N, C-alpha and C positions, 0 to 999 in steps of 0.2 A: 536500426535502433528504433523499435516501436515505442520506447519510452518518450521520445520527443513528441509524437502525436498524442500520446496520453496526457502529457503535461500541457500541451496546447489546449486540449479540451478542459482540463482541470482549471487552468488560468481563465479561460473564457467563462466557464460556469461560475467560478468564484467572483469574477469581475461583474458579471450580470447580477448576481445575488447581492453583492455589496452596494449596488445602486449608487455609485459615485463616491462611496466612502473608501478610505485607505484600509487595506487588509494588512493586519499585523502578523497573523499566524494562521497557517492552514495545517490541519491534522488529517492525515490519510491513513486508512487501514489497507494494508497490502498483505495478501495471502502469501505464505511462504511457498506455496505450490503454484503460484500464478504466473511464473516465468517472467516476472517483472523485477528488475534489479533496483533496489532502493538507492544505491549510489548513482546510478544512471538517472533516476528521477531527480535526485538533488542537483546534479550537474545541469540537467535540462531546465529545471525550475529556475535556477539563477539566470540563465540566458533568456528564457521565454518571458519571465515576469518583468524584465527590464522595460521601463517605459509604460508600465501598466499600474493599476491600482494595487498590485501585489508586489511591486518593486521593493526589495529589502525585507519582505515578509519572511518569517521563520517557517520552515517546512518541517513538521514533525511527522515521522513515519512509524506507525505501529505495525510490526510484522506479526501476523496471526498464523499459527500453525494449522495444519490439517489434522484430522483424527482418523485412526484406523484401528483394526483389531487383528491380532495375529491368529492365523488359522491353525497354528501348531499348539500354542499354549493358551490362547484365549485372552491374552493381556491386551488392554487398550493402550494405545500409545499416541503421542503427538508426533507429527511428521514435519520436519523442516525441509525435507527434500523427498522427491519421488523415489530416490535410491536408498532411503533409510531402511534399516532392518530392525526387527524386534530385539530387545535385550537378550532374548534366548538364542539369538543368532539366526533366526529364520527370516527369510525374505518373503515368505508366503503370507502376504497380508491381504485383507479385504480391500476393495477399492476405497480410496480416501473420501472423506466427506469434509467439506469446508477447506479452508486454506487457499482458495482460488479467487477470493474477492479483491476488488480494488474499488474503494469508495472514499468519498470525502466525508470524514466523520464530523468535522466542525471547522469553523473559521472564526477568528477574532477580528473585529473591525474597530477602527478608531472613529468614534462619533465626531461629526463636524461640530465645531464650536460656534 
């Protein structure tokens, strides 16, 4: 499960950026074609963040589709899977663009009083 090592890196990066403040929410952008499972990220996040500045933080995951064009009908389409077909039924698609990202979009911290 490579999601575990991804989440460890995310928690480390957010903890460093928070500079001692408590993190309340982390928003991730995950490409639908990235081969990263959002539910596995959630599971690992709960375990990895325990005892860190992210303990109890909400994890929001925004799944971003890839884009492609059908070589048969010319229609542009959003891809949620590398196995998607065009609505015309063709699987003859141009190589996808986008949909492969994994990035920390934002995080909300609780300011020290």
